[in-house]
C-alpha positions as CSV (number, residue, x, y, z in Angstrom):
1,M,-54.7,78.2,168.2
2,K,-52.7,81.5,167.8
3,S,-53.1,82.7,171.4
4,D,-50.8,83.4,174.3
5,P,-50.0,79.9,175.5
6,D,-49.8,81.1,179.1
7,S,-53.5,82.2,178.9
8,Y,-54.9,79.4,176.7
9,E,-58.5,79.3,175.6
10,S,-60.7,78.6,178.6
11,Q,-63.1,76.5,176.5
12,V,-60.4,73.9,176.0
13,G,-59.7,73.7,179.7
14,A,-63.4,73.4,180.4
15,L,-63.5,70.1,178.5
16,A,-61.1,68.4,180.8
17,P,-61.9,66.3,183.9
18,A,-60.9,67.6,187.3
19,N,-57.8,65.5,187.5
20,A,-56.5,66.4,184.1
21,I,-52.7,66.6,183.5
22,D,-52.1,70.3,182.8
23,L,-49.3,70.8,180.3
24,R,-50.5,74.1,179.0
25,S,-47.9,76.1,180.9
26,D,-45.7,76.2,184.0
27,T,-47.8,79.1,185.1
28,V,-50.3,76.5,186.5
29,T,-47.9,75.4,189.3
30,H,-49.1,75.6,192.9
31,P,-46.8,76.8,195.8
32,T,-45.0,74.1,197.8
33,P,-46.1,73.3,201.3
34,A,-43.0,75.1,202.6
35,M,-44.0,78.2,200.6
36,R,-47.5,78.2,202.1
37,E,-45.9,77.9,205.6
38,A,-43.5,80.8,204.9
39,M,-46.3,83.0,203.5
40,Y,-48.3,82.3,206.7
41,R,-45.4,83.3,209.0
42,A,-44.0,86.1,206.8
43,E,-42.9,89.3,208.5
44,V,-44.4,92.2,206.7
45,G,-44.5,96.0,206.5
46,D,-45.4,98.7,203.9
47,D,-43.3,98.0,200.8
48,V,-44.1,101.4,199.2
49,Y,-42.5,103.0,202.2
50,G,-39.6,100.5,201.8
51,E,-40.5,98.9,205.2
52,D,-41.4,95.3,204.3
53,P,-38.4,93.3,205.6
54,T,-39.3,90.2,203.6
55,I,-39.6,92.1,200.4
56,N,-36.2,93.8,201.1
57,R,-34.6,90.4,201.7
58,L,-36.0,89.0,198.4
59,E,-34.9,92.0,196.4
60,E,-31.3,91.7,197.8
61,L,-31.3,88.0,197.1
62,A,-32.6,88.4,193.5
63,A,-30.0,91.1,192.7
64,E,-27.3,88.8,194.0
65,K,-28.5,85.8,192.0
66,V,-28.3,87.8,188.7
67,G,-25.2,89.8,189.5
68,K,-26.9,93.2,189.6
69,E,-26.8,96.1,192.1
70,A,-30.5,96.1,192.9
71,A,-33.8,94.5,192.2
72,L,-37.5,95.3,192.4
73,F,-40.4,93.0,193.1
74,V,-43.3,93.3,190.6
75,P,-46.6,91.4,190.4
76,T,-46.0,90.0,186.9
77,G,-43.4,89.6,184.2
78,T,-45.3,91.6,181.7
79,M,-45.3,94.5,184.2
80,G,-41.5,94.1,184.7
81,N,-40.9,94.2,180.9
82,A,-43.2,97.3,180.6
83,I,-41.3,99.1,183.5
84,A,-38.0,98.3,181.7
85,V,-39.2,100.1,178.6
86,L,-40.6,103.1,180.6
87,T,-37.3,103.4,182.5
88,H,-34.8,102.9,179.6
89,C,-36.6,104.8,176.9
90,R,-37.6,108.4,176.2
91,R,-41.2,108.7,175.0
92,G,-41.3,107.7,171.3
93,D,-38.1,105.8,171.3
94,E,-38.2,102.7,169.2
95,I,-37.4,99.2,170.7
96,I,-35.9,96.4,168.7
97,V,-37.4,92.9,169.4
98,G,-37.5,89.6,167.7
99,D,-40.7,88.9,165.7
100,R,-41.5,85.9,167.9
101,A,-40.7,87.5,171.2
102,H,-43.2,87.4,174.0
103,V,-42.9,91.1,174.6
104,Y,-43.8,91.6,171.0
105,L,-46.6,89.0,170.5
106,Y,-48.2,88.7,173.9
107,E,-47.9,91.9,176.0
108,V,-50.7,93.9,174.5
109,G,-48.4,96.3,172.6
110,G,-47.4,97.7,175.9
111,S,-44.4,99.7,174.8
112,A,-46.4,101.6,172.2
113,R,-49.5,102.1,174.4
114,L,-47.6,103.1,177.5
115,N,-44.6,104.9,176.2
116,G,-45.4,105.7,172.5
117,S,-42.4,103.4,171.7
118,P,-43.0,101.4,168.5
119,A,-41.4,98.0,168.1
120,R,-39.1,97.2,165.2
121,A,-39.4,93.4,164.9
122,I,-36.6,91.5,163.2
123,P,-36.5,87.8,162.4
124,T,-36.1,85.4,165.3
125,L,-33.9,82.4,164.4
126,P,-34.8,78.9,165.5
127,D,-32.3,79.0,168.4
128,G,-34.0,82.0,169.8
129,S,-31.3,84.5,168.7
130,L,-31.7,87.3,166.2
131,D,-30.6,87.5,162.6
132,P,-27.2,89.3,163.0
133,A,-27.3,91.3,159.8
134,R,-30.9,92.4,160.4
135,L,-30.0,93.3,164.0
136,R,-27.1,95.6,163.0
137,A,-29.2,97.3,160.4
138,A,-32.1,97.9,162.8
139,F,-30.6,100.7,164.9
140,L,-32.0,104.1,164.1
141,G,-31.6,107.7,165.2
142,D,-28.9,109.3,163.1
143,D,-31.5,110.7,160.6
144,V,-33.9,113.4,161.8
145,H,-36.7,111.6,160.1
146,E,-36.3,108.5,162.3
147,A,-37.3,107.5,165.7
148,R,-34.3,106.9,167.9
149,T,-33.6,103.4,169.0
150,G,-34.0,103.3,172.8
151,L,-33.7,99.7,173.7
152,L,-32.9,96.2,172.5
153,C,-35.1,93.4,174.1
154,L,-33.8,89.8,174.1
155,E,-35.5,86.7,175.5
156,N,-34.0,83.7,177.4
157,T,-35.3,81.0,177.4
158,H,-37.2,81.7,174.3
159,N,-40.8,80.6,174.7
160,M,-41.9,80.4,171.0
161,C,-38.7,78.7,170.0
162,G,-39.4,75.7,172.3
163,G,-37.5,76.9,175.4
164,Q,-34.2,77.4,173.6
165,A,-31.5,78.7,175.9
166,L,-29.1,81.4,174.8
167,S,-25.5,81.0,176.1
168,P,-23.4,83.8,177.6
169,E,-21.5,83.9,174.4
170,A,-24.6,84.2,172.3
171,L,-25.9,87.0,174.5
172,H,-22.6,88.8,174.2
173,A,-22.8,88.7,170.4
174,L,-26.4,90.0,170.4
175,A,-25.8,92.8,173.0
176,A,-22.6,94.1,171.3
177,P,-24.2,96.0,168.5
178,A,-26.4,97.8,170.9
179,H,-23.7,98.7,173.4
180,E,-21.5,99.9,170.5
181,R,-24.2,102.5,169.9
182,G,-24.9,103.3,173.5
183,V,-28.3,101.6,173.4
184,P,-29.3,99.7,176.6
185,V,-30.3,95.9,176.5
186,H,-33.1,94.4,178.4
187,L,-33.5,90.6,178.9
188,D,-36.9,89.0,179.2
189,G,-35.7,86.2,181.4
190,A,-39.1,84.9,182.4
191,R,-37.5,81.4,182.5
192,L,-33.9,82.5,183.1
193,F,-33.2,79.9,185.6
194,N,-34.3,77.2,183.2
195,A,-31.6,78.5,180.9
196,A,-29.0,78.6,183.6
197,V,-29.7,75.0,184.7
198,S,-29.8,73.7,181.2
199,L,-26.5,75.4,180.3
200,G,-24.8,74.6,183.6
201,V,-23.9,78.3,184.3
202,P,-25.0,80.7,187.1
203,A,-27.9,83.0,186.2
204,S,-25.5,85.9,186.7
205,A,-23.5,84.8,183.7
206,L,-26.6,85.1,181.6
207,A,-27.4,88.6,182.9
208,A,-23.8,89.9,182.6
209,E,-24.2,91.3,179.1
210,V,-27.5,93.1,179.7
211,D,-28.4,96.4,181.5
212,S,-31.6,95.0,183.0
213,V,-33.2,91.6,183.4
214,M,-36.7,90.4,184.4
215,F,-37.3,86.9,185.7
216,C,-40.4,85.1,187.1
217,L,-40.6,83.6,190.5
218,S,-43.7,81.8,189.4
219,K,-43.6,79.3,186.4
220,G,-40.9,76.7,187.0
221,L,-39.8,78.2,190.4
222,S,-43.4,77.7,191.6
223,A,-44.1,80.8,193.6
224,P,-47.8,81.8,193.3
225,V,-47.2,85.4,192.3
226,G,-44.3,87.7,191.3
227,S,-41.4,88.5,189.2
228,M,-38.2,90.5,189.7
229,L,-36.7,93.3,187.7
230,A,-33.0,93.9,188.3
231,G,-30.3,96.3,187.1
232,S,-28.1,99.2,188.4
233,R,-29.1,100.9,191.6
234,A,-30.0,104.1,189.6
235,F,-32.1,102.0,187.1
236,I,-34.1,100.4,189.9
237,T,-34.6,103.7,191.7
238,E,-36.3,105.1,188.6
239,A,-38.1,101.8,187.9
240,R,-39.9,102.2,191.2
241,R,-41.6,105.2,189.7
242,G,-42.7,103.1,186.8
243,R,-44.0,100.4,189.1
244,K,-46.0,103.0,191.0
245,L,-47.4,104.4,187.7
246,L,-48.7,101.0,186.6
247,G,-50.3,100.2,190.0
248,G,-47.7,97.7,191.1
249,G,-46.7,99.4,194.3
250,M,-48.2,97.0,196.9
251,R,-48.3,97.2,200.7
252,Q,-47.7,94.1,202.9
253,A,-46.3,92.2,199.9
254,G,-43.9,90.2,202.1
255,I,-46.5,87.5,202.2
256,L,-45.8,87.0,198.5
257,A,-42.1,87.6,198.8
258,A,-41.7,84.8,201.4
259,A,-42.6,82.3,198.7
260,G,-40.3,84.1,196.2
261,I,-37.3,83.6,198.6
262,L,-38.0,79.9,198.7
263,A,-38.4,79.9,194.9
264,L,-34.8,81.1,194.6
265,T,-33.3,79.0,197.4
266,E,-35.1,75.7,197.0
267,M,-36.6,75.3,193.6
268,V,-33.8,76.1,191.1
269,D,-31.9,72.8,191.1
270,R,-35.1,70.8,190.7
271,L,-35.7,72.3,187.3
272,T,-33.6,69.5,185.9
273,E,-36.5,67.2,186.6
274,D,-38.8,69.3,184.4
275,H,-36.2,69.2,181.6
276,A,-35.8,65.5,181.8
277,N,-39.7,65.1,181.7
278,A,-39.9,67.3,178.7
279,R,-37.3,65.2,176.9
280,R,-39.1,62.0,177.8
281,L,-42.5,63.4,176.7
282,A,-40.9,64.5,173.3
283,Q,-39.4,61.1,172.9
284,G,-42.7,59.3,173.6
285,L,-44.5,61.6,171.2
286,A,-42.1,60.9,168.5
287,E,-43.1,57.2,168.6
288,I,-46.7,58.0,167.9
289,P,-47.6,57.8,164.2
290,G,-48.9,61.1,162.9
291,V,-46.9,63.2,165.4
292,Q,-44.1,65.5,164.2
293,V,-41.7,66.5,166.9
294,A,-37.9,66.9,167.3
295,P,-36.9,65.4,170.7
296,E,-33.2,66.4,170.1
297,S,-34.2,70.1,170.1
298,V,-35.7,70.0,173.6
299,Q,-33.3,71.9,176.0
300,T,-35.5,72.9,178.9
301,N,-39.2,72.4,179.8
302,I,-41.0,73.5,176.7
303,L,-41.6,71.5,173.5
304,F,-43.7,72.0,170.3
305,F,-45.2,69.3,168.1
306,D,-47.8,68.9,165.3
307,V,-50.3,66.2,164.6
308,L,-50.9,65.3,160.9
309,D,-53.6,63.1,159.4
310,D,-52.9,60.5,156.7
311,A,-53.0,63.2,154.0
312,G,-50.4,65.3,155.9
313,Q,-53.0,67.9,156.9
314,P,-52.6,69.4,160.4
315,R,-55.0,68.2,163.0
316,N,-53.7,70.2,166.0
317,E,-57.0,71.8,167.1
318,A,-58.8,68.5,166.9
319,F,-56.0,66.8,168.9
320,T,-56.0,69.4,171.7
321,H,-59.8,69.1,172.1
322,A,-59.7,65.3,172.1
323,A,-56.8,65.3,174.6
324,A,-58.6,67.7,176.9
325,A,-61.7,65.5,176.9
326,L,-59.5,62.5,177.7
327,G,-57.6,64.3,180.6
328,A,-54.5,66.1,179.2
329,L,-54.3,69.8,178.5
330,F,-52.0,71.3,175.8
331,S,-51.7,74.8,174.5
332,G,-50.7,76.5,171.2
333,G,-48.0,78.6,169.8
334,D,-47.7,81.6,167.5
335,L,-47.2,79.4,164.4
336,G,-50.0,77.0,165.2
337,A,-48.0,74.1,166.7
338,I,-49.1,72.4,169.9
339,R,-47.1,73.4,173.0
340,A,-46.4,71.2,176.1
341,V,-44.7,72.6,179.2
342,T,-43.5,70.4,182.1
343,H,-43.3,71.8,185.6
344,Y,-43.4,71.1,189.4
345,G,-46.9,69.7,189.1
346,I,-45.9,67.0,186.5
347,S,-44.4,63.7,187.7
348,D,-42.9,60.9,185.7
349,A,-46.2,59.0,186.0
350,D,-48.0,62.0,184.6
351,V,-45.7,62.0,181.6
352,E,-46.6,58.3,180.9
353,R,-50.3,59.0,181.4
354,A,-50.1,62.0,179.0
355,L,-48.5,59.8,176.4
356,Q,-51.2,57.3,176.6
357,I,-53.8,60.1,176.3
358,A,-51.9,61.6,173.3
359,R,-52.0,58.3,171.5
360,A,-55.8,58.0,171.9
361,A,-56.2,61.7,171.0
362,V,-54.2,61.4,167.8
363,A,-56.3,58.4,166.8
364,R,-59.5,60.4,167.4
365,A,-58.3,63.5,165.6
366,T,-57.1,61.7,162.6
367,A,-60.1,59.4,162.4
368,T,-62.4,62.4,162.4
369,A,-60.4,63.8,159.4
370,T,-60.6,60.5,157.5
371,S,-64.3,60.1,158.0
372,A,-64.9,63.7,156.9
373,R,-63.1,63.1,153.6
374,H,-65.2,60.1,152.9
């Protein structure tokens, strides 16, 4: 089950009935009725010429939300992160990342393939931060034999650490060693607003310590397409070149931006519902014999758990297949655990039904293991 949880194996999804509860990712959300109406009525122009008024409004709004001078609409978060590397780094500069970061595990080695920038991966701690001693020792460039360090990449919330949210103080401590050396810091904030809502701080407080930040309008904010890359005005001017290089310069993209504006103005506060549903799901899973989960660790909308048989052996793959056949879809993480993600499409009733399915799926998965041993 070691795969990008946001593009989980299609064969598992194919097992599920049409009305399955989809907990694989918050990428499966659909736009709200208000978004569909706004997209239909969107005023548009050619964005590459800078003439799409809806795109321009979205970019101004996004920059304001994260406290940066300017922002750029991009089709995907992966493209936004790649553009950040291209903009910050000279060709061949090394980037420092956590060894469980999305940009390191699940973005096709983009920094190396697109910019010749190798990644120096250092240990990611359970809270989504980086080992401080290893971080300070990771910066290179004084020796002629070394690649220069061109960028530090952080992640908030941290996907593979169960949606853990890094506080402004934690981000300050992580960014400080880079800034002391004149190295820029980029934040993969795909779920930045989940972190802000969970911590009770504005998103701008979480972006204050970094030079650039990417966040998704899709996922929990429910827009159908799009992410934002924000930073200084000079950074975004250069980032437009990177977007064009990667094929992300679109034309009448205001149709998409209209949904993005509503994502930022109407969908942020409701993220508390997703967080509450994730905690309820974790608490219910904890009551099922054979399930290992830590409800107290759930901060936002992501949780991980394991299913063990009577001999203590993992039955995660058998569980996900059984659950899919019964009507609930789960995904996997980098260390083999099962991932569940709550979102706009998951109601309180869906959580209860998912727990009923999970109980039956655990029974099937562990019964299969027991019969196989005998």
